[in-house]
Each structure stands twice: as C-alpha cells, then as structure tokens.
C-alpha positions as CSV (number, residue, x, y, z in Angstrom):
1,M,108.7,130.7,86.4
2,N,105.1,129.4,86.9
3,D,103.9,128.6,90.3
4,W,103.0,125.1,89.4
5,V,106.7,124.4,88.4
6,I,107.9,125.6,91.9
7,Y,105.3,123.5,93.7
8,A,106.2,120.4,91.5
9,F,109.9,120.8,92.4
10,I,109.0,121.1,96.1
11,A,106.9,117.9,95.9
12,T,109.8,116.3,94.0
13,L,112.2,117.1,96.9
14,S,109.7,116.2,99.5
15,T,109.0,112.7,97.9
16,T,112.8,112.2,97.5
17,F,113.4,112.7,101.2
18,I,110.4,110.7,102.1
19,T,111.8,107.8,100.1
20,I,115.3,108.0,101.6
21,I,113.9,108.4,105.2
22,I,111.7,105.3,104.7
23,K,114.6,103.2,103.4
24,Y,116.7,104.4,106.3
25,L,114.1,103.6,108.9
26,N,113.7,100.0,107.4
27,N,117.4,99.5,107.8
28,Y,117.6,101.1,111.2
29,G,114.4,99.9,113.1
30,E,112.3,97.0,113.9
31,K,110.7,96.2,110.6
32,K,107.5,95.0,111.8
33,Y,106.8,98.2,113.8
34,I,107.8,100.8,111.2
35,E,104.5,100.8,109.6
36,M,102.7,101.2,112.8
37,Y,104.9,104.0,114.0
38,M,104.3,105.8,110.6
39,L,100.6,105.4,111.0
40,L,100.7,106.7,114.6
41,V,102.7,109.8,113.4
42,F,100.3,110.4,110.6
43,V,97.2,110.1,112.9
44,F,99.0,112.5,115.3
45,M,99.7,115.1,112.5
46,I,96.1,114.8,111.4
47,I,94.8,115.6,115.0
48,L,97.2,118.6,115.2
49,L,95.8,119.9,111.8
50,M,92.3,119.5,113.0
51,I,93.0,121.4,116.2
52,Y,94.6,124.1,114.1
53,L,91.6,124.3,111.7
54,A,89.1,124.3,114.6
55,F,90.8,127.3,116.3
56,R,92.2,129.4,113.5
57,P,90.5,132.8,113.3
58,K,88.9,132.2,109.9
59,K,86.6,129.3,110.4
60,M,85.5,127.0,107.5
61,D,81.9,126.6,106.4
62,I,81.2,123.0,105.7
63,R,77.5,123.5,105.1
64,A,78.3,123.8,101.4
65,M,79.2,120.1,101.5
66,K,75.6,119.2,102.3
67,N,74.5,120.3,98.9
68,K,77.3,118.5,97.1
69,P,77.4,114.9,98.4
70,M,79.4,113.8,95.2
71,V,82.3,116.2,96.2
72,F,82.3,114.6,99.7
73,M,82.4,111.1,98.2
74,F,85.3,112.1,96.1
75,L,87.2,113.4,99.0
76,I,86.7,110.2,100.9
77,G,87.9,108.3,97.8
78,L,90.9,110.6,97.6
79,S,91.8,110.0,101.2
80,I,91.6,106.3,100.8
81,L,93.8,106.4,97.6
82,A,96.3,108.7,99.6
83,L,96.5,106.0,102.4
84,I,96.9,103.3,99.8
85,T,99.6,105.2,98.2
86,V,101.6,105.9,101.4
87,Y,101.2,102.4,102.6
88,Y,102.2,100.6,99.4
89,S,104.9,102.9,98.3
90,S,106.4,102.6,101.9
91,R,106.3,98.9,101.6
92,A,107.9,99.0,98.1
93,H,110.8,101.4,99.3
94,M,111.3,99.2,102.4
95,I,112.0,96.0,100.4
96,A,113.3,97.2,97.2
97,P,117.1,96.5,96.8
98,N,117.4,100.1,95.8
99,P,114.7,102.7,96.7
100,A,115.2,104.4,93.3
101,Y,113.9,101.3,91.6
102,S,110.5,101.4,93.4
103,S,110.4,105.2,93.0
104,T,110.8,104.8,89.2
105,I,108.0,102.3,89.0
106,I,105.7,104.4,91.2
107,N,106.5,107.4,89.1
108,F,105.4,105.6,86.1
109,N,102.0,107.3,86.9
110,I,103.1,110.2,84.8
111,V,102.5,108.1,81.7
112,L,99.0,107.1,83.1
113,V,98.1,110.6,84.2
114,L,99.0,111.7,80.7
115,I,96.9,109.1,79.0
116,L,93.9,109.7,81.3
117,S,94.3,113.6,80.8
118,I,94.1,113.1,77.1
119,L,91.0,110.8,77.5
120,L,89.2,112.7,80.2
121,F,90.3,116.4,79.8
122,K,91.0,116.4,76.1
123,S,94.6,117.5,76.8
124,P,96.7,118.0,73.7
125,I,99.5,115.6,73.0
126,N,102.4,116.2,70.6
127,I,105.3,114.1,69.3
128,F,107.5,114.9,72.2
129,S,104.9,113.8,74.8
130,G,104.4,110.7,72.9
131,M,108.1,109.9,72.6
132,G,108.5,110.8,76.3
133,M,105.8,108.3,77.3
134,L,107.6,105.6,75.2
135,L,110.9,106.4,76.8
136,V,109.4,106.3,80.3
137,L,107.7,103.0,79.5
138,L,111.0,101.5,78.2
139,G,112.9,102.8,81.3
140,V,110.5,101.4,83.8
141,S,110.4,98.1,82.0
142,L,114.3,97.9,82.0
143,I,114.4,98.7,85.8
144,A,111.6,96.3,86.7
145,L,113.0,93.5,84.7
146,N,116.6,93.9,85.7
147,S,116.6,95.2,89.2
148,D,117.4,91.9,90.9
149,N,121.0,92.6,91.3
150,K,122.0,89.3,90.0
151,R,123.7,90.6,86.9
152,K,127.3,91.7,87.1
153,N,128.8,93.8,84.3
C-alpha cells in the first residue's frame, strides 16, 4: 500500500475524532468559552512545538527563506487558512444538528481540489472521476437541503 493512502486514512481517523470531540464539548461545556479554550490549547501546543524545534539536536536553517520571500508568504497564507478552517469547521460542527452533516459539506472540498488540480496541475480525469464528482455534488446538495430534521419518514 502506498504511504499516501496510509497517511490519508490516519488523517481521516484524526478528523473523525476531532469532529466528535468538538460536538461533545459543545454539548458538555459552556458554549461561549469552548472556542477560547480551543485557541488556548492550540497556542500552548504551538509553544511546545517551538521549544522542541529550538532544542532538538538538528537545527533548522531558516536563512534559505530570506532568498524565497514568496514561499514565506505562502506559508503565512497557509497558516491563516488553517486557522480559518479550524475555527469555522468547529463552529459548523457545534451548531449542526448532526456533525456528519457539517463534515459532509466541509469535505465537499474533494470536488474543488479535483477541479483545481485539473486546471492548475493538468491532472488527468476519467469518467469515474467525473461521475464521482457528480455523485458527491448530489450527495452534498441532498444533505445541505434536507438536514433540518423537520421531515419524518
């Protein structure tokens, strides 16, 4: 099995547990403080990571960044996007009637990534990829339009 498949499954499990924990915390704790607590824990984890990186035996040479300011700008943008993702996905999971609904809509990004990969990286697409995109679009639409829990079958 390819390494990227294993890494993808690890990320899948991780995001699954993150979603469930966020929904649990929303039902358990004081809602107005949950986001602040999450932010404090993230900041604490970043500080620990910085300490680890500063004292590990093999130091990083950041002088190369001086010659590549565009890479540094992309890293800043990536960090901002990561914060936006964590914040708004947490909010969506907290207020969704079922966290699977918000996860489904958030994971609609697979279609967007596929389209952008075709446009930007000239990635090949076949009939199965196209049909998969249509099925995902249909599924996300059905969930988004019918997730209000008002319908009884």
